[in-house]
C-alpha positions as CSV (number, residue, x, y, z in Angstrom):
1,M,41.6,-28.1,67.4
2,N,42.2,-26.8,63.9
3,S,43.8,-23.7,65.3
4,I,46.1,-25.9,67.4
5,L,47.0,-28.0,64.3
6,S,47.9,-24.9,62.5
7,V,50.3,-24.0,65.2
8,I,52.0,-27.4,65.4
9,N,53.3,-28.2,61.9
10,L,54.3,-31.8,61.6
11,K,56.8,-31.0,59.0
12,Q,58.8,-29.0,61.6
13,I,59.0,-32.0,64.0
14,P,62.2,-34.1,63.7
15,A,61.8,-37.5,62.0
16,I,59.8,-39.9,64.1
17,K,61.5,-43.2,64.2
18,N,58.9,-45.4,65.9
19,Q,55.2,-45.7,66.3
20,K,55.2,-45.0,70.1
21,N,56.4,-41.5,69.6
22,I,53.6,-40.8,67.1
23,L,50.9,-41.9,69.5
24,L,52.5,-39.7,72.2
25,I,52.3,-36.7,70.0
26,I,48.7,-37.3,69.1
27,F,47.7,-37.7,72.7
28,I,49.4,-34.4,73.6
29,M,47.6,-32.6,70.8
30,A,44.2,-33.9,71.9
31,I,44.8,-32.6,75.4
32,I,45.7,-29.2,74.1
33,S,42.6,-29.0,71.9
34,I,40.3,-29.9,74.9
35,Q,41.9,-27.1,76.9
36,A,41.5,-24.6,74.0
37,A,37.8,-25.5,73.7
38,A,37.3,-25.0,77.4
39,A,39.0,-21.6,77.2
40,N,36.9,-20.3,74.1
41,P,33.3,-21.5,74.2
42,V,31.2,-21.0,71.0
43,G,27.6,-21.1,69.8
44,S,25.7,-20.8,66.4
45,V,23.4,-18.3,64.7
46,D,20.6,-19.4,62.4
47,I,19.7,-16.5,60.0
48,T,16.6,-16.5,57.7
49,T,15.2,-13.6,55.7
50,D,12.3,-12.9,53.4
51,P,13.3,-12.6,50.6
52,P,16.6,-14.5,51.0
53,G,19.9,-13.6,49.5
54,A,20.9,-10.8,51.9
55,D,24.5,-9.9,52.6
56,I,25.6,-10.7,56.2
57,Y,27.8,-8.4,58.3
58,L,29.0,-9.9,61.6
59,D,30.8,-7.5,63.9
60,Q,31.0,-5.1,60.9
61,I,32.8,-7.8,58.8
62,K,31.1,-8.9,55.6
63,L,30.9,-12.7,55.4
64,D,31.3,-14.7,52.3
65,Y,27.8,-16.2,52.3
66,K,24.2,-14.9,52.2
67,T,21.0,-15.8,53.9
68,D,19.4,-18.2,54.6
69,I,22.2,-19.9,56.5
70,L,23.3,-21.5,59.9
71,I,26.6,-20.0,61.1
72,N,28.5,-22.3,63.5
73,G,31.6,-21.5,65.7
74,V,30.5,-18.1,66.7
75,D,32.2,-16.9,69.9
76,V,29.9,-16.7,73.0
77,G,29.0,-13.1,73.8
78,L,27.4,-10.0,72.3
79,H,27.8,-9.3,68.6
80,S,26.6,-6.8,66.0
81,L,24.7,-8.2,63.0
82,G,23.8,-6.4,59.8
83,L,21.6,-7.7,56.9
84,E,21.5,-5.8,53.6
85,L,19.5,-6.6,50.4
86,T,19.5,-4.4,47.4
87,G,16.2,-2.5,47.0
88,Y,15.2,-2.9,50.6
89,D,15.8,-1.1,53.9
90,P,18.8,-2.6,55.8
91,Y,18.4,-4.4,59.1
92,Y,20.8,-4.0,62.0
93,I,21.1,-5.7,65.5
94,S,23.6,-4.0,67.8
95,N,23.5,-6.6,70.7
96,L,23.1,-10.1,69.4
97,E,23.8,-12.5,72.3
98,V,25.3,-15.9,71.4
99,L,25.3,-18.6,74.2
100,T,27.5,-21.6,74.6
101,N,26.5,-24.6,72.5
102,T,23.2,-22.8,71.8
103,K,21.5,-21.9,68.4
104,T,20.4,-18.2,68.3
105,Y,17.7,-17.5,65.7
106,V,17.4,-14.4,63.7
107,K,14.4,-13.9,61.4
108,H,13.7,-10.8,59.4
109,T,11.3,-9.7,56.6
110,F,12.7,-6.9,54.5
111,E,10.6,-3.9,53.6
112,K,11.1,-1.8,50.5
113,P,12.1,1.8,51.3
114,Q,9.5,4.5,50.7
115,D,9.8,8.3,50.4
116,N,7.6,9.8,53.1
117,I,6.6,13.3,52.2
118,I,4.1,16.0,53.1
119,I,2.3,17.8,50.3
120,S,1.1,21.2,51.3
121,S,-0.4,24.2,49.5
122,S,-1.3,27.8,50.0
123,P,-4.2,28.1,50.6
124,K,-4.6,24.7,52.2
125,G,-7.5,22.4,51.6
126,A,-6.7,21.7,48.0
127,E,-7.4,18.2,46.6
128,V,-4.2,16.1,46.0
129,Y,-4.0,13.8,43.0
130,I,-1.0,11.5,42.4
131,D,-1.1,9.9,38.9
132,S,-4.8,10.9,38.8
133,I,-5.5,9.0,42.1
134,Y,-7.0,11.0,44.9
135,Y,-4.9,11.1,48.0
136,G,-6.7,13.6,50.2
137,I,-6.4,17.4,50.8
138,T,-3.5,19.5,51.7
139,P,-1.5,19.2,53.9
140,A,-1.4,15.5,53.0
141,G,1.3,13.0,54.1
142,V,2.0,10.2,51.6
143,S,4.5,7.3,51.3
144,L,5.7,6.6,47.8
145,D,7.8,3.8,46.4
146,P,10.8,4.9,44.4
147,G,9.8,6.3,41.0
148,T,8.4,9.3,39.1
149,Y,4.9,10.6,39.8
150,N,2.7,13.3,38.6
151,F,1.3,15.6,41.3
152,R,-1.9,17.6,40.5
153,I,-3.4,20.1,43.0
154,E,-7.0,21.4,42.5
155,L,-8.9,24.0,44.4
156,D,-12.0,25.9,43.4
157,G,-11.2,29.5,42.4
158,Y,-7.6,28.7,41.7
159,L,-5.6,27.5,38.7
160,T,-4.8,23.8,38.7
161,S,-1.1,23.2,39.5
162,E,0.8,20.2,38.3
163,S,4.4,19.0,38.8
164,E,6.5,15.9,38.4
165,Y,8.0,14.4,41.5
166,N,10.9,11.8,41.7
167,A,10.4,9.8,44.8
168,D,13.7,9.0,46.5
169,P,13.6,7.3,49.9
170,Y,17.1,8.5,50.7
171,S,16.6,12.1,50.0
172,I,16.9,14.5,52.9
173,S,13.6,16.2,52.4
174,G,11.1,15.5,49.7
175,D,8.3,17.7,51.1
176,T,6.4,19.5,48.3
177,Y,4.8,22.9,48.5
178,F,2.3,24.4,45.9
179,E,1.6,28.1,45.8
180,L,-1.8,28.2,44.1
181,E,-2.7,31.1,41.8
182,P,-6.3,32.5,41.7
183,V,-8.1,32.1,38.4
184,P,-7.4,35.2,36.4
185,D,-10.2,37.4,35.0
186,K,-8.3,37.5,31.7
187,G,-8.1,35.0,28.8
188,S,-5.5,33.1,27.0
189,L,-4.8,32.3,23.3
190,I,-3.2,29.2,21.8
191,V,-1.7,30.1,18.4
192,T,-0.7,27.3,15.9
193,S,0.4,27.4,12.3
194,I,1.2,25.1,9.4
195,P,4.2,25.2,9.0
196,D,5.2,26.1,12.6
197,N,7.9,28.5,13.8
198,A,6.0,31.6,12.5
199,L,6.4,34.9,14.3
200,I,3.3,35.9,16.3
201,Y,2.3,39.6,16.6
202,L,-0.5,40.4,19.0
203,D,-1.9,43.9,18.3
204,G,1.2,44.8,16.4
205,K,3.6,43.6,19.2
206,R,5.8,40.5,18.8
207,A,4.5,37.9,21.2
208,G,6.3,34.6,20.4
209,T,6.7,31.9,17.8
210,T,4.1,29.2,16.8
211,S,3.0,27.0,18.4
212,F,2.6,29.2,21.5
213,R,0.2,30.0,24.3
214,L,-0.4,33.7,25.1
215,N,-1.7,34.4,28.6
216,E,-3.1,37.4,30.4
217,I,-5.0,38.8,27.4
218,E,-7.7,41.3,28.0
219,P,-11.1,40.1,26.9
220,G,-12.4,41.5,23.6
221,E,-11.2,41.8,20.0
222,H,-7.5,41.5,19.2
223,T,-5.4,41.3,16.0
224,I,-3.2,38.4,15.4
225,R,-0.6,38.5,12.6
226,L,1.8,35.7,11.6
227,E,4.9,36.2,9.5
228,K,7.3,33.6,8.2
229,S,10.1,33.9,5.6
230,G,8.9,32.5,2.2
231,F,5.2,32.7,3.1
232,D,2.5,35.2,2.8
233,S,1.7,37.0,6.1
234,L,-1.7,36.2,7.7
235,E,-3.8,38.5,9.8
236,E,-6.9,37.7,11.7
237,T,-9.2,39.3,14.3
238,V,-9.9,37.1,17.3
239,V,-12.3,37.6,20.2
240,I,-10.8,36.7,23.6
241,S,-13.2,35.4,26.3
242,E,-12.2,35.5,30.0
243,Y,-11.4,32.4,31.9
244,E,-11.1,30.4,28.6
245,D,-8.3,29.0,26.4
246,N,-9.0,30.5,23.0
247,I,-7.5,28.8,19.9
248,A,-6.3,30.4,16.6
249,E,-5.1,28.1,13.8
250,F,-3.4,29.3,10.7
251,I,-2.4,27.7,7.4
252,M,0.3,29.8,5.7
253,H,0.7,29.9,1.9
254,P,4.1,30.0,0.2
255,Q,5.0,33.2,-1.6
256,A,5.1,33.0,-5.4
257,G,8.3,32.6,-7.3
258,I,8.9,33.1,-11.1
259,I,9.7,30.2,-13.5
260,S,11.4,31.3,-16.7
261,V,11.9,28.7,-19.5
262,D,13.5,29.1,-22.9
263,S,14.6,26.6,-25.5
264,V,16.9,26.1,-28.5
265,P,15.2,26.0,-31.0
266,A,12.4,28.3,-29.7
267,K,8.7,27.6,-29.8
268,G,9.0,24.4,-27.7
269,Q,5.9,23.4,-25.8
270,V,6.1,23.9,-22.1
271,Y,4.6,21.4,-19.7
272,I,4.8,22.0,-15.9
273,N,3.6,19.1,-13.7
274,E,2.1,17.5,-16.9
275,K,0.0,20.6,-17.7
276,Y,0.5,22.4,-21.0
277,L,1.1,26.1,-20.3
278,G,2.5,27.6,-23.5
279,K,5.5,27.8,-25.8
280,T,9.1,29.1,-25.2
281,P,10.1,31.7,-24.2
282,F,7.8,31.3,-21.2
283,S,7.6,32.8,-17.7
284,D,5.0,32.9,-15.0
285,Y,4.6,33.0,-11.2
286,F,4.1,29.8,-9.1
287,E,3.9,28.9,-5.5
288,Q,7.2,27.7,-4.0
289,G,7.7,24.0,-4.1
290,S,8.8,21.2,-6.5
291,Y,8.0,21.2,-10.2
292,E,8.7,19.0,-13.2
293,I,9.3,20.9,-16.4
294,I,9.1,19.1,-19.8
295,I,9.8,20.8,-23.1
296,K,8.4,19.2,-26.3
297,S,9.0,20.1,-29.9
298,E,8.3,18.2,-33.1
299,A,11.3,16.2,-34.4
300,F,13.2,16.8,-31.1
301,E,13.6,14.6,-28.0
302,D,11.6,15.6,-24.9
303,Y,13.6,17.7,-22.4
304,S,12.8,17.0,-18.7
305,E,14.1,18.6,-15.5
306,E,12.9,18.9,-11.9
307,I,13.3,22.2,-10.0
308,E,12.8,23.4,-6.5
309,L,11.2,26.8,-6.7
310,G,12.1,29.3,-4.0
311,N,11.8,33.1,-3.4
312,D,14.5,33.8,-6.0
313,G,12.7,32.0,-8.8
314,E,14.2,29.5,-11.4
315,S,15.5,30.1,-15.0
316,L,15.9,27.2,-17.4
317,L,17.4,27.0,-20.9
318,A,16.7,23.7,-22.7
319,V,18.9,22.9,-25.6
320,L,16.8,20.3,-27.5
321,T,18.4,17.3,-29.3
322,P,17.0,16.4,-32.8
323,S,15.4,13.0,-32.5
324,A,16.8,12.1,-35.9
325,E,20.3,11.7,-34.4
326,K,19.2,8.6,-32.4
327,L,16.9,7.4,-35.1
328,I,19.9,7.4,-37.6
329,I,21.9,5.3,-35.2
330,S,19.0,2.9,-34.9
331,A,18.6,2.7,-38.6
332,E,22.3,1.9,-39.1
333,E,21.9,-0.9,-36.6
334,E,18.8,-2.3,-38.3
335,I,20.5,-2.2,-41.7
336,E,23.5,-4.0,-40.4
337,K,21.4,-6.8,-38.9
338,N,19.4,-7.2,-42.2
339,L,22.2,-6.9,-44.8
340,K,21.6,-10.4,-46.1
341,Y,18.2,-9.2,-47.3
342,E,19.8,-6.4,-49.4
343,P,18.0,-3.4,-47.8
344,D,18.8,-1.0,-50.5
345,T,15.7,1.1,-50.0
346,A,16.5,1.5,-46.3
347,I,20.1,2.6,-47.2
348,N,18.7,5.3,-49.5
349,Y,16.4,6.7,-46.9
350,L,19.2,6.6,-44.3
351,N,21.5,8.7,-46.6
352,Q,18.6,11.0,-47.3
353,S,18.0,11.5,-43.5
354,R,21.7,12.3,-42.9
355,K,21.6,15.0,-45.6
356,E,18.4,16.5,-44.2
357,L,19.9,16.6,-40.7
358,E,22.9,18.4,-42.0
359,G,20.6,20.9,-43.6
360,K,18.7,21.3,-40.3
361,D,15.5,20.0,-41.9
362,Y,14.8,18.1,-38.6
363,I,11.2,17.1,-39.4
364,S,12.1,15.5,-42.8
365,S,15.2,13.9,-41.3
366,E,13.2,12.3,-38.6
367,K,10.7,11.0,-41.1
368,S,13.4,9.6,-43.4
369,A,15.2,7.9,-40.5
370,K,11.9,6.2,-39.4
371,T,11.3,5.0,-43.0
372,A,14.8,3.7,-43.2
373,I,14.2,1.6,-40.0
374,S,11.0,0.3,-41.4
375,Y,12.5,-0.8,-44.7
376,A,15.5,-2.3,-43.0
377,K,13.1,-4.6,-41.1
378,D,10.8,-5.2,-44.1
379,V,12.8,-4.7,-47.3
380,D,9.8,-5.2,-49.6
381,G,7.4,-3.1,-47.5
382,D,4.6,-5.7,-47.5
383,G,4.0,-5.6,-43.7
384,L,5.8,-8.9,-42.9
385,P,9.2,-8.7,-41.2
386,N,12.1,-10.2,-43.2
387,T,12.5,-13.1,-40.8
388,I,9.0,-14.5,-41.5
389,D,8.5,-13.4,-45.1
390,I,8.4,-16.1,-47.7
391,Q,10.0,-13.9,-50.3
392,P,11.5,-10.8,-48.5
393,K,12.3,-9.1,-51.8
394,I,8.9,-9.5,-53.4
395,R,5.9,-7.8,-52.0
396,N,3.5,-10.3,-50.6
397,P,0.4,-8.9,-52.3
398,Y,1.8,-10.2,-55.6
399,I,2.4,-13.6,-54.1
400,Y,-0.9,-14.0,-52.5
401,L,-3.0,-12.2,-55.1
402,I,-2.9,-14.9,-57.9
403,P,-4.6,-17.6,-55.7
404,L,-7.1,-15.1,-54.6
405,I,-8.0,-14.2,-58.2
406,L,-8.2,-17.9,-59.2
407,F,-10.5,-18.5,-56.3
408,L,-12.7,-15.6,-57.3
409,I,-12.9,-16.9,-60.9
410,I,-14.0,-20.3,-59.7
411,I,-16.7,-18.8,-57.6
412,L,-17.8,-16.7,-60.5
413,I,-18.1,-19.8,-62.8
414,I,-20.0,-21.7,-60.2
415,Y,-22.4,-18.7,-59.8
416,I,-23.0,-18.4,-63.6
417,D,-23.7,-22.1,-63.9
418,Y,-26.0,-22.0,-61.0
419,R,-27.9,-19.1,-62.5
420,R,-28.0,-20.9,-65.9
421,C,-29.4,-24.0,-64.3
422,S,-31.9,-22.3,-62.1
423,L,-35.6,-22.4,-63.0
424,N,-38.4,-19.9,-63.0
425,A,-41.3,-22.4,-62.6
426,D,-44.8,-22.0,-61.2
427,A,-48.0,-24.1,-60.8
428,E,-51.5,-22.9,-60.0
429,I,-55.1,-24.1,-60.0
430,S,-56.7,-21.5,-62.2
431,E,-60.4,-22.6,-61.9
432,I,-62.7,-25.3,-60.5
433,K,-66.1,-25.8,-62.1
434,S,-68.9,-28.3,-61.8
435,L,-68.9,-31.2,-64.2
436,N,-72.2,-32.7,-63.0
437,E,-73.8,-33.2,-59.7
438,E,-71.0,-35.5,-58.5
439,G,-68.0,-34.3,-60.5
440,I,-65.7,-31.3,-61.1
441,I,-63.3,-30.0,-63.7
442,A,-60.1,-28.4,-62.4
443,V,-58.0,-26.2,-64.7
444,V,-54.2,-26.5,-63.8
445,N,-51.6,-24.2,-65.3
446,L,-47.9,-25.3,-65.3
447,T,-45.1,-23.0,-66.4
448,S,-41.3,-23.3,-66.5
449,D,-38.3,-21.9,-68.4
450,N,-34.6,-22.8,-68.8
451,Y,-33.1,-26.2,-68.9
452,Y,-34.5,-29.2,-66.9
453,R,-34.4,-33.0,-67.1
454,G,-38.1,-33.7,-66.6
455,F,-41.1,-33.0,-64.4
456,V,-44.3,-34.5,-63.0
457,C,-47.4,-32.8,-61.5
458,S,-49.6,-34.9,-59.2
459,V,-53.2,-33.9,-58.5
460,Y,-54.7,-34.9,-55.1
461,L,-58.3,-34.7,-53.9
462,D,-58.5,-34.9,-50.1
463,E,-54.9,-36.3,-50.1
464,K,-55.8,-39.0,-52.7
465,L,-54.0,-39.1,-56.0
466,T,-56.5,-38.6,-58.8
467,E,-54.4,-37.5,-61.8
468,I,-50.8,-37.0,-63.1
469,I,-50.0,-34.2,-65.5
470,T,-47.0,-34.5,-67.8
471,D,-47.4,-31.4,-70.1
472,L,-46.8,-27.8,-69.4
473,G,-49.5,-25.2,-70.0
474,M,-53.3,-25.4,-69.3
475,T,-54.7,-28.8,-68.4
476,E,-58.2,-29.7,-67.5
477,V,-58.5,-32.5,-64.9
478,S,-61.9,-34.2,-64.5
479,I,-62.8,-35.8,-61.2
480,E,-66.1,-37.6,-60.7
481,K,-68.1,-39.2,-58.0
482,I,-67.2,-36.6,-55.4
483,P,-69.3,-36.6,-52.2
484,S,-71.2,-33.4,-51.3
485,G,-69.5,-31.1,-48.9
486,S,-66.1,-29.4,-48.5
487,H,-63.0,-30.8,-50.1
488,E,-59.3,-29.9,-50.7
489,L,-57.7,-30.0,-54.1
490,K,-53.9,-30.0,-54.1
491,I,-51.2,-30.1,-56.9
492,K,-47.5,-31.0,-56.4
493,F,-45.2,-29.9,-59.2
494,V,-41.7,-31.5,-59.0
495,I,-39.1,-30.5,-61.6
496,D,-35.8,-32.3,-62.0
497,K,-33.3,-29.5,-62.7
498,W,-30.3,-30.0,-65.1
499,R,-28.0,-29.6,-62.1
500,Y,-28.3,-28.7,-58.4
501,G,-31.2,-31.1,-57.5
502,T,-35.0,-30.6,-57.9
503,K,-37.5,-27.9,-57.4
504,T,-40.9,-28.6,-55.8
505,I,-44.0,-26.3,-56.0
506,E,-47.2,-27.2,-54.0
507,K,-50.5,-25.4,-54.3
508,S,-53.9,-26.2,-52.8
509,I,-57.5,-24.9,-52.8
510,N,-60.6,-25.7,-50.7
511,F,-64.0,-25.8,-52.2
512,D,-67.6,-26.9,-51.5
513,I,-69.1,-29.0,-54.4
514,N,-72.5,-27.6,-53.6
515,D,-71.3,-24.1,-54.3
516,L,-69.9,-24.8,-57.7
517,V,-71.8,-23.6,-60.8
């Protein structure tokens, strides 16, 4: 009916003036539509795929939609149907029958395309490995998904053969053939070197460039020589064994180059890579490579330079700069900063340094410039910078020496007085003798010199006070009614010094009254 409506355009019909005419036109169109449907019967096609999303071609015409879908209004009869999905084999039906008012079902599971090949070898019967997985013996038929694979063919008595294969399902022929080589009765040699790209000579004949594998070498001794520009040649005898991969590794040494060093002034100390090697003029051979050269000389700034030594060698002339030049500039700056402290001494040393520099007395000029800097920072030279010095123009030893002297005098006076007031006193029990059967006489000697306020000496028998002595010298102390047996006699001599406290002397003696005469 839609097709009929597209033929009859209402805009092309003259203006309809009444409702009856409109109804008549609609009735006529309905009759025409029924007749058209009876003339062109249609059916439907239900298409599902796994996976979905396939392009649909109906009668070789690509439709605007993809699977899964139900297509209505398909003319009755035979049709061609194509289903295509990227990465999968296409699916085609050449005779799809569509019946009137009937749903025709189409279901399809896509399969990924594979490359079907035959791997063969001569001789046959070799083991086939694909990505290290065993697949049988040749000839072997395999199906491979698209991609890159490693083929390895092994057969006893023959060299292993390997190749890379790119599986393509749409290639015309991917069959692979391997011509196996018998295991040789000769040996091989793998030659490597540090650095690489060295020329290889086998028995005097050029054979390649490292790193390299030399094949088909007769078993036995052979001479290998390596040559590389800028390096010492190496030669070595190797023994080749049959049926084996022999290995020869070489480390090549750079050829020596000469380093020549001179300086102005001469006699500069030469350091190469921080090692002292002599004085200028200097020359010696070194292996090729990078070097740091330092020239040192008293009263001159260090000269430093890095070189890259090659076959041609390196020559270096170092013009040394007197260190006094920079020191003079530094001295001028320090004097300028400390002018308020009147650095006259620093100025004198600065002028002296300039004169010595003009006279090429570089050592003295350096020393004078350093002294000028020192006196600019510390005008009185007492070790304290001007900024923290109490009297920058007066040497601090004079300021701080007087209190120190006074302190020492006071200490001396105290010491003398202490010595004057000290005592050399002593107390001792000179003798104990029997007075009678129940008494004793003890002789006590007290001595003392120098000044003192007073003293007292207490006499104890068995910790009991028995007598007090108030005179120096020898004193006899009588003690009666002493029980028989052992006893302790003790004296305590206490002197009150003129100053600095008291002095106490204690002495004791044990005796047995029965033993006294």
